[in-house]
C-alpha positions as CSV (number, residue, x, y, z in Angstrom):
1,X,-1.8,3.0,-19.9
2,X,-2.0,-0.8,-19.5
3,X,-1.3,-1.1,-23.2
4,X,1.8,1.0,-22.9
5,X,3.0,-0.9,-19.9
6,X,2.6,-4.2,-21.8
7,X,4.5,-2.8,-24.8
8,X,7.4,-2.1,-22.5
9,X,7.4,-5.7,-21.4
10,X,6.0,-5.2,-17.9
11,X,3.0,-6.6,-16.2
12,X,0.1,-4.4,-15.4
13,X,-1.0,-4.9,-11.8
14,X,-4.0,-3.1,-10.4
15,X,-6.4,-3.4,-7.5
16,X,-8.3,-5.7,-9.8
17,X,-11.7,-3.9,-9.6
18,X,-13.9,-2.1,-12.1
19,X,-13.4,1.4,-13.7
20,X,-9.9,2.7,-14.3
21,X,-8.4,-0.5,-12.9
22,X,-10.4,-2.6,-15.4
23,X,-9.4,-0.3,-18.2
24,X,-5.7,-0.7,-17.3
25,X,-6.0,-4.5,-17.1
26,X,-7.9,-4.5,-20.4
27,X,-5.2,-2.5,-22.2
28,X,-2.6,-4.9,-21.1
29,X,-4.7,-8.0,-21.8
30,X,-5.6,-6.8,-25.4
31,X,-1.9,-5.9,-26.1
32,X,-1.0,-9.5,-25.2
33,X,0.7,-8.5,-21.9
34,X,0.3,-9.8,-18.4
35,X,-2.6,-8.5,-16.4
36,X,-2.7,-9.1,-12.6
37,X,-5.3,-8.0,-10.1
38,X,-4.7,-7.6,-6.3
39,X,-8.3,-7.5,-5.1
40,X,-9.5,-6.7,-1.6
41,X,-12.3,-8.5,0.2
42,X,-14.9,-5.9,1.1
43,X,-18.5,-6.5,2.4
44,X,-20.1,-4.2,-0.2
45,X,-18.2,-4.1,-3.4
46,X,-15.4,-5.1,-5.8
47,X,-15.2,-8.4,-7.7
48,X,-12.3,-9.1,-10.0
49,X,-12.6,-7.6,-13.5
50,X,-12.7,-10.0,-16.5
51,X,-9.3,-8.8,-18.0
52,X,-7.2,-10.3,-15.2
53,X,-5.1,-13.4,-15.9
54,X,-3.9,-13.8,-12.3
55,X,-6.0,-12.7,-9.4
56,X,-5.5,-12.8,-5.7
57,X,-7.9,-11.5,-3.0
58,X,-6.6,-10.0,0.2
59,X,-8.5,-9.6,3.5
60,X,-6.4,-6.6,4.7
61,X,-5.4,-3.5,2.9
62,X,-1.9,-3.3,4.3
63,X,-1.0,-6.8,2.9
64,X,-2.3,-5.7,-0.5
65,X,-0.2,-2.6,-0.4
66,X,2.9,-4.6,0.5
67,X,2.3,-6.9,-2.5
68,X,1.6,-4.0,-4.9
69,X,4.9,-2.4,-3.9
70,X,6.9,-5.6,-3.8
71,X,6.0,-6.7,-7.3
72,X,6.1,-3.2,-9.0
73,X,8.7,-1.2,-10.7
74,X,6.6,1.9,-10.9
75,X,3.2,3.3,-9.8
76,X,0.8,5.1,-12.0
77,X,-1.8,6.8,-9.7
78,X,-5.1,7.6,-11.4
79,X,-7.8,9.7,-9.9
80,X,-9.2,7.9,-6.9
81,X,-10.4,8.2,-3.3
82,X,-9.0,7.5,0.2
83,X,-7.5,4.1,-0.7
84,X,-5.7,5.6,-3.7
85,X,-4.3,8.5,-1.5
86,X,-3.3,6.0,1.2
87,X,-1.3,3.9,-1.4
88,X,0.2,7.1,-3.0
89,X,1.4,8.7,0.3
90,X,2.7,5.5,1.9
91,X,4.7,4.7,-1.3
92,X,5.9,8.3,-1.5
93,X,7.0,8.1,2.1
94,X,8.9,4.9,1.5
95,X,10.7,6.5,-1.4
96,X,11.4,9.8,0.4
97,X,12.9,7.9,3.4
98,X,14.9,5.7,1.0
99,X,13.4,2.5,2.2
100,X,12.2,2.0,-1.4
101,X,14.6,3.1,-4.0
102,X,14.5,3.3,-7.8
103,X,10.8,3.6,-8.0
104,X,9.0,6.2,-10.2
105,X,5.5,7.5,-9.3
106,X,3.2,9.1,-11.9
107,X,0.2,11.1,-10.9
108,X,-2.1,10.9,-13.9
109,X,-4.8,13.6,-14.2
110,X,-3.6,17.2,-13.9
111,X,-7.0,18.7,-13.3
112,X,-7.7,16.2,-10.6
113,X,-4.3,16.2,-8.9
114,X,-3.3,19.9,-9.3
115,X,-4.8,21.0,-6.0
116,X,-3.1,18.2,-4.2
117,X,0.2,18.9,-5.9
118,X,-0.2,22.7,-5.1
119,X,-0.7,21.7,-1.4
120,X,2.5,19.6,-1.6
121,X,4.3,22.6,-3.0
122,X,3.0,24.6,0.0
123,X,4.3,21.9,2.3
124,X,7.7,22.4,0.7
125,X,7.5,26.2,1.3
126,X,6.5,25.6,4.9
127,X,9.4,23.2,5.3
128,X,7.4,20.1,6.2
129,X,8.8,18.4,3.1
130,X,11.9,19.3,1.0
131,X,11.5,20.8,-2.4
132,X,13.5,17.8,-3.7
133,X,10.6,15.5,-2.6
134,X,8.4,17.1,-5.3
135,X,10.7,15.7,-8.0
136,X,9.8,12.2,-6.8
137,X,6.4,12.6,-8.6
138,X,5.6,13.3,-12.3
139,X,2.2,15.0,-12.8
140,X,0.9,14.5,-16.3
141,X,-2.1,14.0,-18.6
142,X,-0.1,12.2,-21.2
143,X,0.2,8.4,-21.5
144,X,3.2,8.9,-23.7
145,X,4.9,11.1,-21.2
146,X,4.1,8.7,-18.3
147,X,5.4,5.7,-20.3
148,X,8.6,7.6,-21.3
149,X,9.2,8.6,-17.7
150,X,8.9,5.0,-16.5
151,X,10.9,3.6,-19.3
152,X,13.7,6.2,-18.8
153,X,13.7,5.6,-15.1
154,X,14.0,1.8,-15.5
155,X,16.7,2.0,-18.1
156,X,18.7,4.5,-15.9
157,X,18.3,2.5,-12.7
158,X,18.4,-1.1,-13.8
159,X,21.0,-2.8,-16.0
160,X,18.5,-4.6,-18.1
161,X,14.7,-4.9,-18.3
162,X,13.5,-7.4,-15.7
163,X,12.7,-10.8,-17.0
164,X,9.1,-11.8,-17.3
165,X,7.9,-13.9,-14.5
166,X,6.1,-17.1,-15.2
167,X,4.2,-17.1,-11.9
168,X,2.9,-14.5,-9.4
169,X,1.7,-14.2,-5.9
170,X,2.3,-17.7,-4.6
171,X,0.4,-19.7,-7.2
172,X,1.9,-22.9,-8.5
173,X,4.6,-22.5,-11.2
174,X,3.4,-23.7,-14.6
175,X,4.6,-27.2,-15.5
């Protein structure tokens, strides 16, 4: 997925850790794209992965979430735990309430996320969310479909592809 994001001219920004985050950063890095990590300071885990060109470490999860949303044009949510769900639902709430607009979300991993998506469909039946809210999320197993969804969304909602930034997250601009 990181490789596809880089091919579209976007920066891949992850939580900066190992596993799926490292794979996304590696894909972008090997494609020649930008690779950014927004790490979190935890007492028992997580150091920045080696495929990050720019890294910043946060002490608080909420600050990291703000930065991830602020500097993103889309979210691709891979299988994860509580932190992943927290980021997914907070971002989805911001979109649903129109605080955040023009922002696609992809849930990647149908087997993993189908029970959650089925529960969201039940929420729509019960009236706790609207059926239209379900359309805010693409559930897929296809990197090509995810990339096409993001690319189409960006082209439809932005006049031109955003310019590549030369600096991120408060570090000094290159000379």
